[in-house]
C-alpha positions as protocol buffer text, in pm:
chain_id: "A"
residue {
  index: 1
  type: MET
  ca { x: 1235 y: 3590 z: 559 }
}
residue {
  index: 2
  type: ILE
  ca { x: 1286 y: 3283 z: 777 }
}
residue {
  index: 3
  type: ALA
  ca { x: 1307 y: 2956 z: 580 }
}
residue {
  index: 4
  type: ILE
  ca { x: 1152 y: 2645 z: 732 }
}
residue {
  index: 5
  type: VAL
  ca { x: 1335 y: 2360 z: 561 }
}
residue {
  index: 6
  type: ASP
  ca { x: 1069 y: 2148 z: 392 }
}
residue {
  index: 7
  type: TYR
  ca { x: 1219 y: 1804 z: 334 }
}
residue {
  index: 8
  type: GLY
  ca { x: 905 y: 1595 z: 366 }
}
residue {
  index: 9
  type: VAL
  ca { x: 909 y: 1533 z: 742 }
}
residue {
  index: 10
  type: GLY
  ca { x: 830 y: 1731 z: 1053 }
}
residue {
  index: 11
  type: ASN
  ca { x: 553 y: 1936 z: 1202 }
}
residue {
  index: 12
  type: LEU
  ca { x: 598 y: 2209 z: 944 }
}
residue {
  index: 13
  type: ARG
  ca { x: 265 y: 2387 z: 981 }
}
residue {
  index: 14
  type: SER
  ca { x: 277 y: 2416 z: 1360 }
}
residue {
  index: 15
  type: VAL
  ca { x: 632 y: 2556 z: 1335 }
}
residue {
  index: 16
  type: GLU
  ca { x: 514 y: 2798 z: 1068 }
}
residue {
  index: 17
  type: ARG
  ca { x: 220 y: 2918 z: 1282 }
}
residue {
  index: 18
  type: ALA
  ca { x: 443 y: 2966 z: 1586 }
}
residue {
  index: 19
  type: LEU
  ca { x: 698 y: 3165 z: 1387 }
}
residue {
  index: 20
  type: LEU
  ca { x: 419 y: 3385 z: 1251 }
}
residue {
  index: 21
  type: ARG
  ca { x: 300 y: 3450 z: 1606 }
}
residue {
  index: 22
  type: ALA
  ca { x: 658 y: 3531 z: 1709 }
}
residue {
  index: 23
  type: GLY
  ca { x: 675 y: 3797 z: 1436 }
}
residue {
  index: 24
  type: ALA
  ca { x: 853 y: 3613 z: 1153 }
}
residue {
  index: 25
  type: ARG
  ca { x: 787 y: 3602 z: 781 }
}
residue {
  index: 26
  type: PRO
  ca { x: 830 y: 3225 z: 745 }
}
residue {
  index: 27
  type: ARG
  ca { x: 841 y: 3031 z: 419 }
}
residue {
  index: 28
  type: LEU
  ca { x: 827 y: 2654 z: 379 }
}
residue {
  index: 29
  type: THR
  ca { x: 1084 y: 2570 z: 116 }
}
residue {
  index: 30
  type: SER
  ca { x: 1341 y: 2323 z: -8 }
}
residue {
  index: 31
  type: ASP
  ca { x: 1459 y: 2559 z: -283 }
}
residue {
  index: 32
  type: LYS
  ca { x: 1833 y: 2613 z: -240 }
}
residue {
  index: 33
  type: ASP
  ca { x: 1824 y: 2973 z: -365 }
}
residue {
  index: 34
  type: GLU
  ca { x: 1547 y: 3060 z: -118 }
}
residue {
  index: 35
  type: LEU
  ca { x: 1736 y: 2892 z: 164 }
}
residue {
  index: 36
  type: ALA
  ca { x: 2049 y: 3092 z: 76 }
}
residue {
  index: 37
  type: ALA
  ca { x: 1850 y: 3418 z: 64 }
}
residue {
  index: 38
  type: ALA
  ca { x: 1679 y: 3363 z: 401 }
}
residue {
  index: 39
  type: SER
  ca { x: 1793 y: 3556 z: 707 }
}
residue {
  index: 40
  type: GLY
  ca { x: 1770 y: 3232 z: 908 }
}
residue {
  index: 41
  type: LEU
  ca { x: 1682 y: 2863 z: 874 }
}
residue {
  index: 42
  type: VAL
  ca { x: 1465 y: 2640 z: 1093 }
}
residue {
  index: 43
  type: LEU
  ca { x: 1516 y: 2265 z: 1057 }
}
residue {
  index: 44
  type: PRO
  ca { x: 1219 y: 2075 z: 1206 }
}
residue {
  index: 45
  type: GLY
  ca { x: 1189 y: 1700 z: 1232 }
}
residue {
  index: 46
  type: VAL
  ca { x: 958 y: 1427 z: 1358 }
}
residue {
  index: 47
  type: GLY
  ca { x: 1009 y: 1051 z: 1351 }
}
residue {
  index: 48
  type: ALA
  ca { x: 1324 y: 842 z: 1323 }
}
residue {
  index: 49
  type: PHE
  ca { x: 1668 y: 994 z: 1273 }
}
residue {
  index: 50
  type: ALA
  ca { x: 1766 y: 770 z: 979 }
}
residue {
  index: 51
  type: ALA
  ca { x: 1447 y: 842 z: 783 }
}
residue {
  index: 52
  type: CYS
  ca { x: 1483 y: 1216 z: 840 }
}
residue {
  index: 53
  type: ARG
  ca { x: 1849 y: 1205 z: 739 }
}
residue {
  index: 54
  type: ARG
  ca { x: 1764 y: 1011 z: 423 }
}
residue {
  index: 55
  type: GLU
  ca { x: 1499 y: 1264 z: 322 }
}
residue {
  index: 56
  type: LEU
  ca { x: 1736 y: 1551 z: 393 }
}
residue {
  index: 57
  type: GLU
  ca { x: 1988 y: 1402 z: 152 }
}
residue {
  index: 58
  type: ARG
  ca { x: 1749 y: 1406 z: -142 }
}
residue {
  index: 59
  type: GLY
  ca { x: 1890 y: 1663 z: -382 }
}
residue {
  index: 60
  type: ASN
  ca { x: 2192 y: 1704 z: -151 }
}
residue {
  index: 61
  type: LEU
  ca { x: 1988 y: 1933 z: 74 }
}
residue {
  index: 62
  type: GLY
  ca { x: 2179 y: 1831 z: 388 }
}
residue {
  index: 63
  type: ARG
  ca { x: 2513 y: 1935 z: 241 }
}
residue {
  index: 64
  type: TRP
  ca { x: 2360 y: 2265 z: 129 }
}
residue {
  index: 65
  type: ILE
  ca { x: 2240 y: 2340 z: 483 }
}
residue {
  index: 66
  type: VAL
  ca { x: 2582 y: 2256 z: 626 }
}
residue {
  index: 67
  type: ASP
  ca { x: 2749 y: 2489 z: 376 }
}
residue {
  index: 68
  type: LEU
  ca { x: 2508 y: 2773 z: 461 }
}
residue {
  index: 69
  type: ALA
  ca { x: 2562 y: 2722 z: 834 }
}
residue {
  index: 70
  type: ARG
  ca { x: 2939 y: 2726 z: 791 }
}
residue {
  index: 71
  type: LYS
  ca { x: 2905 y: 3054 z: 602 }
}
residue {
  index: 72
  type: GLY
  ca { x: 2732 y: 3204 z: 906 }
}
residue {
  index: 73
  type: HIS
  ca { x: 2361 y: 3165 z: 832 }
}
residue {
  index: 74
  type: PRO
  ca { x: 2167 y: 3127 z: 1160 }
}
residue {
  index: 75
  type: LEU
  ca { x: 2025 y: 2775 z: 1190 }
}
residue {
  index: 76
  type: LEU
  ca { x: 1781 y: 2643 z: 1452 }
}
residue {
  index: 77
  type: GLY
  ca { x: 1706 y: 2270 z: 1473 }
}
residue {
  index: 78
  type: VAL
  ca { x: 1395 y: 2143 z: 1656 }
}
residue {
  index: 79
  type: CYS
  ca { x: 1342 y: 1790 z: 1795 }
}
residue {
  index: 80
  type: VAL
  ca { x: 1477 y: 1544 z: 1536 }
}
residue {
  index: 81
  type: GLY
  ca { x: 1591 y: 1846 z: 1334 }
}
residue {
  index: 82
  type: TYR
  ca { x: 1805 y: 1930 z: 1637 }
}
residue {
  index: 83
  type: GLN
  ca { x: 1938 y: 1574 z: 1661 }
}
residue {
  index: 84
  type: LEU
  ca { x: 2041 y: 1587 z: 1295 }
}
residue {
  index: 85
  type: LEU
  ca { x: 2283 y: 1869 z: 1379 }
}
residue {
  index: 86
  type: PHE
  ca { x: 2500 y: 1630 z: 1585 }
}
residue {
  index: 87
  type: GLU
  ca { x: 2779 y: 1402 z: 1467 }
}
residue {
  index: 88
  type: GLU
  ca { x: 2589 y: 1074 z: 1483 }
}
residue {
  index: 89
  type: SER
  ca { x: 2288 y: 885 z: 1619 }
}
residue {
  index: 90
  type: GLU
  ca { x: 2257 y: 532 z: 1755 }
}
residue {
  index: 91
  type: GLU
  ca { x: 1883 y: 511 z: 1682 }
}
residue {
  index: 92
  type: HIS
  ca { x: 1830 y: 170 z: 1512 }
}
residue {
  index: 93
  type: GLY
  ca { x: 2198 y: 144 z: 1416 }
}
residue {
  index: 94
  type: ARG
  ca { x: 2468 y: 401 z: 1363 }
}
residue {
  index: 95
  type: HIS
  ca { x: 2379 y: 698 z: 1141 }
}
residue {
  index: 96
  type: GLU
  ca { x: 2592 y: 998 z: 1055 }
}
residue {
  index: 97
  type: GLY
  ca { x: 2454 y: 1343 z: 1135 }
}
residue {
  index: 98
  type: LEU
  ca { x: 2538 y: 1682 z: 989 }
}
residue {
  index: 99
  type: GLY
  ca { x: 2826 y: 1732 z: 1233 }
}
residue {
  index: 100
  type: LEU
  ca { x: 2751 y: 2095 z: 1314 }
}
residue {
  index: 101
  type: LEU
  ca { x: 2726 y: 2029 z: 1690 }
}
residue {
  index: 102
  type: GLY
  ca { x: 2954 y: 1804 z: 1893 }
}
residue {
  index: 103
  type: GLY
  ca { x: 2818 y: 1482 z: 2039 }
}
residue {
  index: 104
  type: ARG
  ca { x: 2601 y: 1181 z: 1961 }
}
residue {
  index: 105
  type: VAL
  ca { x: 2236 y: 1098 z: 1994 }
}
residue {
  index: 106
  type: VAL
  ca { x: 2142 y: 803 z: 2220 }
}
residue {
  index: 107
  type: GLU
  ca { x: 1829 y: 647 z: 2365 }
}
residue {
  index: 108
  type: VAL
  ca { x: 1690 y: 830 z: 2667 }
}
residue {
  index: 109
  type: ARG
  ca { x: 1823 y: 661 z: 2982 }
}
residue {
  index: 110
  type: ASN
  ca { x: 1670 y: 846 z: 3277 }
}
residue {
  index: 111
  type: SER
  ca { x: 1299 y: 806 z: 3218 }
}
residue {
  index: 112
  type: ASP
  ca { x: 1057 y: 538 z: 3333 }
}
residue {
  index: 113
  type: ARG
  ca { x: 872 y: 559 z: 3002 }
}
residue {
  index: 114
  type: LEU
  ca { x: 952 y: 600 z: 2634 }
}
residue {
  index: 115
  type: PRO
  ca { x: 879 y: 811 z: 2451 }
}
residue {
  index: 116
  type: VAL
  ca { x: 914 y: 1097 z: 2694 }
}
residue {
  index: 117
  type: ILE
  ca { x: 595 y: 1297 z: 2645 }
}
residue {
  index: 118
  type: GLY
  ca { x: 495 y: 1612 z: 2827 }
}
residue {
  index: 119
  type: TRP
  ca { x: 616 y: 1917 z: 3011 }
}
residue {
  index: 120
  type: CYS
  ca { x: 950 y: 1930 z: 3189 }
}
residue {
  index: 121
  type: ARG
  ca { x: 1148 y: 2199 z: 3366 }
}
residue {
  index: 122
  type: LEU
  ca { x: 1450 y: 2316 z: 3168 }
}
residue {
  index: 123
  type: ARG
  ca { x: 1767 y: 2401 z: 3360 }
}
residue {
  index: 124
  type: GLN
  ca { x: 1972 y: 2661 z: 3176 }
}
residue {
  index: 125
  type: THR
  ca { x: 2335 y: 2552 z: 3208 }
}
residue {
  index: 126
  type: GLU
  ca { x: 2492 y: 2819 z: 2986 }
}
residue {
  index: 127
  type: TRP
  ca { x: 2388 y: 3170 z: 2893 }
}
residue {
  index: 128
  type: SER
  ca { x: 2242 y: 3208 z: 2545 }
}
residue {
  index: 129
  type: PRO
  ca { x: 2049 y: 3476 z: 2359 }
}
residue {
  index: 130
  type: LEU
  ca { x: 1780 y: 3208 z: 2318 }
}
residue {
  index: 131
  type: TRP
  ca { x: 1707 y: 3244 z: 2692 }
}
residue {
  index: 132
  type: ASP
  ca { x: 1651 y: 3622 z: 2681 }
}
residue {
  index: 133
  type: GLY
  ca { x: 1330 y: 3678 z: 2879 }
}
residue {
  index: 134
  type: VAL
  ca { x: 1294 y: 3305 z: 2961 }
}
residue {
  index: 135
  type: ALA
  ca { x: 1330 y: 3222 z: 3331 }
}
residue {
  index: 136
  type: ASP
  ca { x: 1552 y: 2934 z: 3437 }
}
residue {
  index: 137
  type: GLN
  ca { x: 1348 y: 2623 z: 3527 }
}
residue {
  index: 138
  type: SER
  ca { x: 1067 y: 2719 z: 3289 }
}
residue {
  index: 139
  type: TYR
  ca { x: 855 y: 2435 z: 3151 }
}
residue {
  index: 140
  type: PHE
  ca { x: 886 y: 2319 z: 2790 }
}
residue {
  index: 141
  type: TYR
  ca { x: 710 y: 2043 z: 2598 }
}
residue {
  index: 142
  type: PHE
  ca { x: 904 y: 1729 z: 2500 }
}
residue {
  index: 143
  type: LEU
  ca { x: 819 y: 1431 z: 2278 }
}
residue {
  index: 144
  type: HIS
  ca { x: 1115 y: 1200 z: 2214 }
}
residue {
  index: 145
  type: SER
  ca { x: 1282 y: 866 z: 2279 }
}
residue {
  index: 146
  type: TYR
  ca { x: 1636 y: 969 z: 2176 }
}
residue {
  index: 147
  type: THR
  ca { x: 1841 y: 1268 z: 2280 }
}
residue {
  index: 148
  type: PRO
  ca { x: 2198 y: 1399 z: 2261 }
}
residue {
  index: 149
  type: ALA
  ca { x: 2403 y: 1214 z: 2524 }
}
residue {
  index: 150
  type: GLY
  ca { x: 2570 y: 1536 z: 2626 }
}
residue {
  index: 151
  type: SER
  ca { x: 2770 y: 1794 z: 2440 }
}
residue {
  index: 152
  type: ARG
  ca { x: 3037 y: 2053 z: 2492 }
}
residue {
  index: 153
  type: ASP
  ca { x: 2787 y: 2283 z: 2315 }
}
residue {
  index: 154
  type: ALA
  ca { x: 2500 y: 2220 z: 2563 }
}
residue {
  index: 155
  type: LEU
  ca { x: 2297 y: 2516 z: 2688 }
}
residue {
  index: 156
  type: ALA
  ca { x: 2035 y: 2340 z: 2901 }
}
residue {
  index: 157
  type: SER
  ca { x: 1941 y: 2008 z: 3055 }
}
residue {
  index: 158
  type: THR
  ca { x: 1654 y: 1807 z: 3197 }
}
residue {
  index: 159
  type: PRO
  ca { x: 1674 y: 1478 z: 3393 }
}
residue {
  index: 160
  type: HIS
  ca { x: 1616 y: 1285 z: 3068 }
}
residue {
  index: 161
  type: SER
  ca { x: 1808 y: 1510 z: 2828 }
}
residue {
  index: 162
  type: PRO
  ca { x: 2157 y: 1627 z: 2931 }
}
residue {
  index: 163
  type: ALA
  ca { x: 2176 y: 1848 z: 2621 }
}
residue {
  index: 164
  type: ALA
  ca { x: 1814 y: 1961 z: 2592 }
}
residue {
  index: 165
  type: ALA
  ca { x: 1942 y: 2261 z: 2396 }
}
residue {
  index: 166
  type: ALA
  ca { x: 2280 y: 2340 z: 2245 }
}
residue {
  index: 167
  type: ALA
  ca { x: 2454 y: 2601 z: 2033 }
}
residue {
  index: 168
  type: ARG
  ca { x: 2781 y: 2659 z: 1856 }
}
residue {
  index: 169
  type: LEU
  ca { x: 2812 y: 3009 z: 1712 }
}
residue {
  index: 170
  type: ASN
  ca { x: 2525 y: 3050 z: 1463 }
}
residue {
  index: 171
  type: VAL
  ca { x: 2402 y: 2687 z: 1490 }
}
residue {
  index: 172
  type: MET
  ca { x: 2158 y: 2607 z: 1770 }
}
residue {
  index: 173
  type: GLY
  ca { x: 1874 y: 2376 z: 1854 }
}
residue {
  index: 174
  type: THR
  ca { x: 1627 y: 2242 z: 2109 }
}
residue {
  index: 175
  type: GLN
  ca { x: 1516 y: 1890 z: 2192 }
}
residue {
  index: 176
  type: PHE
  ca { x: 1187 y: 2038 z: 2312 }
}
residue {
  index: 177
  type: HIS
  ca { x: 920 y: 2181 z: 2084 }
}
residue {
  index: 178
  type: PRO
  ca { x: 906 y: 2562 z: 2117 }
}
residue {
  index: 179
  type: GLU
  ca { x: 592 y: 2564 z: 1900 }
}
residue {
  index: 180
  type: LYS
  ca { x: 412 y: 2352 z: 2163 }
}
residue {
  index: 181
  type: SER
  ca { x: 557 y: 2528 z: 2467 }
}
residue {
  index: 182
  type: GLY
  ca { x: 331 y: 2829 z: 2513 }
}
residue {
  index: 183
  type: ALA
  ca { x: 461 y: 3181 z: 2572 }
}
residue {
  index: 184
  type: ASP
  ca { x: 814 y: 3068 z: 2663 }
}
residue {
  index: 185
  type: GLY
  ca { x: 840 y: 2866 z: 2344 }
}
residue {
  index: 186
  type: LEU
  ca { x: 729 y: 3165 z: 2138 }
}
residue {
  index: 187
  type: ARG
  ca { x: 990 y: 3369 z: 2322 }
}
residue {
  index: 188
  type: VAL
  ca { x: 1262 y: 3123 z: 2217 }
}
residue {
  index: 189
  type: TYR
  ca { x: 1149 y: 3164 z: 1856 }
}
residue {
  index: 190
  type: ALA
  ca { x: 1139 y: 3543 z: 1893 }
}
residue {
  index: 191
  type: ASN
  ca { x: 1493 y: 3538 z: 2033 }
}
residue {
  index: 192
  type: PHE
  ca { x: 1607 y: 3334 z: 1733 }
}
residue {
  index: 193
  type: LEU
  ca { x: 1442 y: 3589 z: 1504 }
}
residue {
  index: 194
  type: ALA
  ca { x: 1635 y: 3865 z: 1678 }
}
residue {
  index: 195
  type: LEU
  ca { x: 1959 y: 3675 z: 1612 }
}
residue {
  index: 196
  type: CYS
  ca { x: 1857 y: 3664 z: 1245 }
}
residue {
  index: 197
  type: GLY
  ca { x: 1795 y: 4041 z: 1238 }
}
residue {
  index: 198
  type: GLU
  ca { x: 1420 y: 3986 z: 1214 }
}
residue {
  index: 199
  type: GLY
  ca { x: 1325 y: 4084 z: 1569 }
}
């Protein structure tokens, strides 16, 4: 079972549908026992970093996710869920992240419009199992105004997102939305499932 962390924010149903199509048995949950029993966790997120972080802290859910990740549970963050994995964000002030990936989240600097909305080619900068079967320079769908400024854990980049994906051991994430990115997005989810032993 793949647990989609339900903390009151995010495009939960579209992530759930995409994971189903990729072959998962997803469950929307905030139950700590279910999260601990899952073969992998997906942390979605939509909106502002601070609001998402605040909701994640209800019932100490953020600390629970960090503990599970540090014990080796596979964790995939998507969009703001991905940003939450970093050390901090400068969105509307300084806000502490979960600290599972190195770097900070800043406003997008190389775009003539904010938010960045639409399809963009993704340049794979490091090998990752997430890219299995996904060609370099494939298009993925983005919707964001903030992004990691860069990271020693980066796996891919775009002109507006120097760390459009990143990973450190069992913790990984994407600034783009795999669930809105067609066949290549479903492939990214399927590759995550394989890492969780669900493929």
